[in-house]
C-alpha positions as CSV (number, residue, x, y, z in Angstrom):
1,M,-33.7,8.9,-1.9
2,H,-35.1,8.1,1.2
3,V,-34.8,4.6,2.6
4,S,-36.7,3.9,6.0
5,P,-35.9,0.5,7.4
6,K,-38.6,-1.7,8.9
7,P,-38.1,-3.8,11.8
8,S,-38.3,-7.1,9.9
9,D,-35.6,-5.8,7.4
10,A,-32.4,-7.9,7.9
11,S,-29.1,-6.1,7.6
12,V,-25.5,-7.6,6.8
13,C,-22.4,-5.7,7.6
14,R,-19.4,-6.3,5.4
15,D,-16.3,-4.3,6.4
16,V,-14.4,-4.5,3.0
17,G,-11.8,-1.9,4.4
18,R,-10.1,-4.5,7.0
19,A,-6.9,-6.1,5.6
20,D,-8.3,-9.7,6.5
21,T,-11.5,-9.5,4.4
22,V,-11.8,-9.8,0.5
23,P,-8.4,-10.9,-1.0
24,H,-7.2,-9.0,-3.9
25,L,-7.6,-10.6,-7.3
26,T,-4.9,-12.6,-8.7
27,A,-4.3,-14.9,-11.7
28,E,-5.1,-18.1,-9.6
29,R,-8.4,-16.4,-8.4
30,L,-9.5,-15.3,-11.8
31,T,-8.9,-18.8,-13.3
32,A,-11.2,-20.2,-10.6
33,F,-13.7,-17.8,-11.7
34,I,-13.8,-18.6,-15.3
35,T,-12.9,-22.3,-15.0
36,Q,-16.0,-24.5,-15.5
37,P,-17.5,-25.6,-11.9
38,E,-16.9,-29.5,-13.0
39,R,-13.2,-28.8,-13.9
40,R,-12.3,-26.7,-11.1
41,T,-9.6,-28.4,-8.5
42,P,-10.5,-28.6,-4.8
43,A,-8.5,-25.1,-4.4
44,Q,-10.6,-23.5,-7.0
45,Q,-13.7,-24.6,-5.7
46,V,-13.0,-22.9,-2.4
47,V,-12.4,-19.6,-4.3
48,A,-15.2,-19.7,-6.1
49,A,-17.5,-20.4,-3.3
50,Y,-16.2,-17.6,-1.7
51,S,-17.1,-15.4,-4.4
52,D,-20.5,-16.9,-5.1
53,A,-21.3,-16.4,-1.2
54,L,-20.5,-12.7,-1.8
55,I,-22.7,-12.7,-5.2
56,A,-25.5,-14.4,-3.2
57,E,-25.2,-11.8,-0.3
58,I,-25.5,-9.0,-2.8
59,G,-28.0,-10.6,-4.8
60,R,-30.4,-10.6,-1.7
61,A,-29.6,-6.8,-0.9
62,D,-32.5,-4.3,-1.8
63,V,-30.3,-1.8,-0.6
64,V,-26.6,-1.4,-0.6
65,V,-25.0,1.6,1.6
66,L,-21.3,2.3,1.7
67,G,-19.5,4.6,3.9
68,L,-15.8,4.7,2.5
69,P,-13.0,7.0,2.4
70,M,-10.9,8.4,-0.6
71,Y,-7.5,7.1,-0.6
72,N,-5.0,8.4,-3.0
73,F,-7.7,10.0,-5.1
74,G,-9.8,6.8,-5.6
75,V,-11.9,4.3,-3.9
76,P,-9.8,1.8,-1.4
77,S,-8.2,-1.2,-3.1
78,Q,-10.3,-3.3,-1.0
79,L,-13.4,-2.0,-2.4
80,K,-12.0,-2.9,-5.9
81,A,-11.2,-6.2,-4.8
82,Y,-14.7,-6.6,-3.6
83,F,-15.8,-5.8,-6.9
84,D,-13.5,-8.2,-8.6
85,H,-15.2,-11.0,-6.8
86,I,-18.8,-10.1,-7.5
87,A,-18.1,-9.1,-11.2
88,R,-18.6,-12.6,-12.9
89,A,-19.3,-12.9,-16.5
90,G,-22.3,-15.1,-17.1
91,I,-23.6,-14.4,-13.4
92,T,-23.6,-10.8,-12.7
93,F,-23.0,-9.4,-15.9
94,A,-23.5,-10.5,-19.5
95,Y,-21.8,-9.5,-22.7
96,T,-24.0,-8.4,-25.4
97,E,-23.3,-6.7,-28.8
98,K,-24.1,-3.2,-26.9
99,G,-21.3,-4.1,-24.1
100,P,-21.5,-5.8,-20.7
101,V,-24.9,-5.5,-19.0
102,G,-25.7,-5.9,-15.3
103,C,-27.7,-9.1,-14.2
104,L,-28.8,-7.7,-11.0
105,T,-31.7,-5.9,-10.8
106,G,-33.7,-3.5,-8.5
107,K,-30.5,-2.4,-6.1
108,K,-30.5,0.8,-4.7
109,V,-27.2,2.1,-3.8
110,I,-26.3,5.0,-1.3
111,V,-22.8,6.1,-0.8
112,C,-21.5,8.3,2.1
113,G,-18.0,9.4,1.3
114,P,-16.0,12.6,0.5
115,R,-17.5,15.3,-1.4
116,R,-14.2,16.9,-2.8
117,Q,-12.9,15.8,-6.3
118,Y,-9.4,16.1,-7.3
119,A,-8.3,17.7,-10.6
120,G,-6.2,15.3,-12.8
121,T,-7.6,11.8,-11.5
122,P,-7.9,9.4,-14.3
123,M,-11.6,8.7,-13.1
124,G,-13.6,10.4,-10.3
125,Y,-14.6,9.0,-7.1
126,A,-18.1,8.8,-8.3
127,E,-17.6,7.5,-11.5
128,Q,-15.7,4.7,-10.0
129,L,-18.3,3.7,-7.6
130,R,-20.9,4.0,-10.7
131,A,-18.8,1.9,-12.9
132,G,-18.5,-1.0,-10.2
133,F,-22.1,-1.1,-9.5
134,S,-23.6,-0.5,-13.1
135,G,-21.1,-3.3,-14.1
136,I,-23.0,-5.9,-12.4
137,S,-26.6,-4.2,-11.6
138,R,-29.3,-2.7,-13.9
139,H,-30.9,-0.6,-11.3
140,D,-33.9,1.7,-11.5
141,R,-32.5,4.5,-9.6
142,C,-28.8,5.0,-8.2
143,A,-27.9,7.6,-5.8
144,F,-24.5,8.6,-4.9
145,R,-24.7,10.9,-2.0
146,L,-21.1,12.0,-1.6
147,R,-20.6,13.9,1.9
């Protein structure tokens, strides 16, 4: 896949690897996501608004580029936390008789990460990323370039 940026293209840099970025999912955060908006407490409204902002950000993206390491045979937990905040039933995916289907469309994903896979890991690095993105996006083409 070749992606050439144009001068008019906007870019957003979200460093999900920093410790102070996307919080890990807790029961309270999940409850905020699944509570009907009109029934949310003020604290839940703040949590849901943060998730909504992340969803809007990726919703505007045509191309998502990830540069990330492999920690302990898998993706960093901070990236998993990011997926936990953008994977929301009825918003970024829907349950169907055939299972969950992503609601975001037309995303191209480019991953720059380690090439090496380790035997005995429950799910390979690339598979973890595919699962995270395919759960929210119906993409025409998704390239995973592990380098």
